[in-house]
N, C-alpha and C positions, 0 to 999 in steps of 0.2 A: 340485332336479333338474327339468329341463324336457325334454320330448320333442316334436319337430316332425316329422311324417310328410311326406316329400318325394315319394314315389311308392309305389304298391302295386298288385299284381295277385294272381292266385291262387297264384303261385309265388315272387314276388320282392317285396322291400320295401326301401326306403331311408329312413332317418330320421336326424335329428341329435339327439344327446344333449348337453346342456349343464348347467352347474352340478354337475358330477360329477367323479370322479377316475378316473385310468387303471386303478387296481386294480379298481374296480367295473365299468368297461367290459369289462375282460378277463374278470372273473368271470362276467358275463352271457353273453359270447361262449362261454366254455367250458361253462357249464351248458346252453346251448341246443344245442350240438353233441354233448355227451358224457353228459348226464344225463336228457334227456327220453325217457321210455319209448316204444317203438314195437313193433309186431308185425313179425316177419320169419321167413321159412322157415329153420329151423335144422337139420332132419334130413330126408334124402331116402332112400327105399328104392326101389330099382329092381327091378321084376319082369321087365322086358324092355327091352333097349336094343341094337338092332342098327344104330344110327346110327354115324357116323364119329367121334363124340365120346366120350371116356372118361366113366365115371360121375362121377368126382370133379370133372372140369372142368364138366360140365353141372350138377351139384349146386351148385357155387359160383356159377354164373351165375343159377340159379333163386333162390338165397338172396339175391341183390341186387335182386330184383324188389320194388319198394315195395308195401306193403299198407296199405289204409285200414281202419279199424275203428271201431265204436261203443263208447262207454264201458260199463262194467259188468263187465269181465273181471277175474278175479283174476290176480295176477302170475304164477302157475305154471300157468294154464289153457292148454291146447293147442287148436289149430284145425287140422283136417286138410284138405289139398288133394289132389286127384287129377288125373292127366293121362294121357290115352290118345290116341294119334295113330298114323296109318299113312301112309306115303308113297305117291305123291309129294306133299309139301306143305311150306309154311313154317310152322313151329311158333312161336307167339308166346305172350305172357303170357295171351292170351285163352283158351288151352286149359287154364290152371290153374283148375280148378273147386273152389270152397270148399264145405265141408259146412255152413258157417254163412252166413246171409244178412247177418251183421253184420261179417264180415271178408272182404274181397275185394281183388283186385289193384287198385292205384291207377290203372293204365292198361293197356289191352289191346293196346297197340301195340309192346311191347318184343319184338324178335326173340330167340328162344332157339336155334334151330338149323333146318337144312333136312334133311328126310327125303327120301331118294331112293326109287325104286320098290322095293317089298318090304321096306323098312326100317320098323321099328315101335318105338314107345316107350310104355312103360306104367310108371307110378310112383305113389308115395304120398309126400306131404311133410307135415311137421308144423311149424306156425308157433307161435312162443313170443314172449313179451315180453322185451325186453332194452334195453340202453342203448348208445350209441355208443362209450363208453370200453371196452366189452367187445369189440365188433367193428363194422366199418363197415356191416354189413348193418342194424344197428339205428340208424344215424345219421339223424336227422330232416332234416338239411340242413347248410348251410354259413353261417357268420357271420363277417364280417370288419369291421374299422373302421380309420379313419385319423384321426390327430389334426390339428386345424387351429386353432391358438390354444387357446381354452378349450372347444372343441367336439369331439365325436367323431362322425364321419360313418360310420354303420353301413350295411352292405349284407347282406341276408339272402336266401338262396336255399333254398327248400323242395325236398325230394326227393319230394314229392307225397303223403306219408303224411298230412300236415296242412298248413294254410296257414301262411305265415310269421308272421302275427299270433298265431295259436294256439300255434305253437312258442315264441315269445318269452313269451307269457302263461304257458305251463306251466313254462318255465325260471324265470320270476320267482317263481311259486308255490313251486317246489322250493327256490329260493334263500332265500325267506322262511322255509320250514320248517327249513332247515339253520341259519339264524341263530337261530331260536327254540330249536332243540335246543342250540346252542352256549351261548346265554344261560342256559338251564336248567342245563346241565352246570357252567358257571362259577359260577352261584349256589349249586349244591349243594357245589361245591368250596370256596367261600368260607365257607359255613356249617360245613363239616367242619373247616376250618382254625381258625375261631373257637372251636368246641367243644373241639378239641384243646388250644388255647392256654389255655382256662379250666381244663381238667383238669390241665395242667402247673403 
């Protein structure tokens, strides 16, 4: 298996995979999009919302704001964000303030809503770890490929939680772990079958 990087920046990567099979290429693509854990806002509690947007609509929009985080968090650990704003102003992801200096919004430029005069917004949001197969809010990015002869031309786009190289590296690590688990399970199954055959 050979990999040749064709282009790369903080959010995009293109590379060619050769001496491999379509099954592996598709498996890598699916793991990168659906199995790499990320942080995302999952629950929002509104204490005040006199804007023109319903709570549910705004909560969905906030949940799609990408978050960056440092390693060391347990899978079920929560991080709280707060937001307080009064109009007139344009509210962006910059107003989402984290209670942890290790988990923050990936970019402060995402527009959330516009508050008019005397409109207020006050909320608390909880971020949890999850994976893309559960909901798009946890998806780390998009991965696609096209076949050309015996090569697979990959294109990777990060949603800013991590770089494209990091996303692929984590997907490869997870894929290796799953293969080791499968190998262990098959080995245990084979041993069990041999033991039963001897008893019979």
